[in-house]
C-alpha positions, 0 to 999 in steps of 0.5 A: 764133903758129900754125904755118902751111904752104903747099902746093907748086905750083898750085893752092895752099892754106894750112894753119894749126894751133893752137899745140900741134898740131905738138908733139902730133902729134910726140909720137904718133910718127904722121902723119895722111892725109886725102882731100880728095874735091872738090879731088882730093888725098891730103894727109899731115901729119907733123912735120919733124925736131927740132921744125922744124914741120909736114911736108905731102905732097900727091898729086892723085888722082881723087875720092879717098874712103875710106882704105884709099882709094877713088876714081872707078873704081879701088881701088888698094893702096899699100904702103910701099917703105921697109920690109916691111909686115904684110899689110893695112898699106897705103892705097888710091886712084885717080889721077894724080900731083900735086906732086913729092916734097919735098926732105926725107927720108921715113920711108915711101914708099907706092907703088901695087902692086895695082889693082882696076877697079870702075867708078864705084860711088861707093865710100865707106869701105874696110877690110882684113878679117882676111885682108887683103882689101879690104871696101868700102861700095858706095854705088851698089848700097847694099851691102858688097862685096869686090874681085873678080878677075873682076867689078867687085865681090863683094856681101857684105851688104845692109840688109834694107830693100833689096829687091834690088841695084840701081845706084840709090843708094837709101839712101846707105850710106856708113860702115863700122865693123870689129870684129876684122877683120870688118864690124860696123856701117854708116851710111846717110842714110835707110831708103829702097828707091827710087831716090835716096830718101835725099835726102828723109831728110837732116835726121833719117832717118840710121841705124846698122845692126848687120850681124850682126842687120840691125837698126837700132840708132840712128835720127834722125841727120842724114847720119851718117858714119864709124862706128868702134869704139874702146875697145869703144865705137861712135863716129859722126859725126852729120855734118848736125848737126855733132856727134861722139858715141857710139852706145849700140846697146842703148839705140838712142841717140846721145850727143853728145860735141862740136859742131864747126863743119863738115860732119863726115866722117872719124874716127880715133883716137890714144889718148884723142883722136878726130881728126875731119875737117871740111868746108865745106858745099856750096852745093847742095841736098845740104847745104842745110837741115841742122841744121848750117846753123841751128846755125852761124847761131845761133853766128855762125861760119863752117864750117871745113875741116880737122881737130879733135882732141877729148878723148874724156873731156871733149869739148874740142877740144884741137888743130886744123888748118885748111885754106883755099883750093882744099881745102874738103871732106875725106872720110876721116882715117887715122892712120899709126902709126910714120911721121912723114914719109910720102910717096906715089908717083903715076902720071905723074911719073918717080918711079914708074919709079925706085922698085922693091921686090922679094921673093926666094925665092933659095936660092943 
């Protein structure tokens, strides 16, 4: 029988998993965090003690996107109050608190510690650099940026095909891959230098750009997202085609690993497994007419929202988690290593008043 769980409170959603998903997750000693974007939630999936099943924790945040986590007008760093953490070991988000804490004990309690008010930049992927600073994809301006103490952002890099910084979402820059604490690759929906021009390139104009050289190392993709380096290889989600695969920058070729029945966003790794987020395509012109739509119709299957765990060697889907109800879109996926039952403190409940952490330099 599949493992099932339901969210607490309204609005509700239901989670169903494959037979071995919970035991696999428990064996990793980790948990998974996802942002739901459209329904405004951060969900954390862990495991209960003694194999008792799936543990789900949720918070409501305003349009959460990338994990480290971005949202509508803020980038907020969360730290684990349960234990001192290494620099850069946190999450970020924007929002108002949602459901209260569950009755189970948690092995991580992430609390909001530092906020950067950026304005509505439509920030997508985020990461920590080698100095623990937040670097993010500023989609509105089509550039990589860093949070600033004095401005909405500090621009770091833009694709050479953009003539200037402009708040026009010209190419829909969205994904960021880091190498050794530095930005290495980005994805964009189209090579456009006009306002909102990327929408004319959704079907096959997607690109992967090498940041160091500024060169396009792969093209012909459909709305690519979530470039990630793992084991010395570059992985990308060819989202509009429903394909997860590798990119060979030297050959300029995308090599599919698996087709997954959903619009793909969010990619993380656990050993030789890729954990990929799936969304149901929106019923608007952004997703209409993509290769994914015709493939789903040909296969006779409905699009899904949830997570799929893919074996990188065989391309097989070995485990899955499906979400139904109000949650229909995911944006990002993160692995929380060494934490099996994490939680997160929001902003409107009384919890934030009662959770206090401190440092000390007392000498006597």
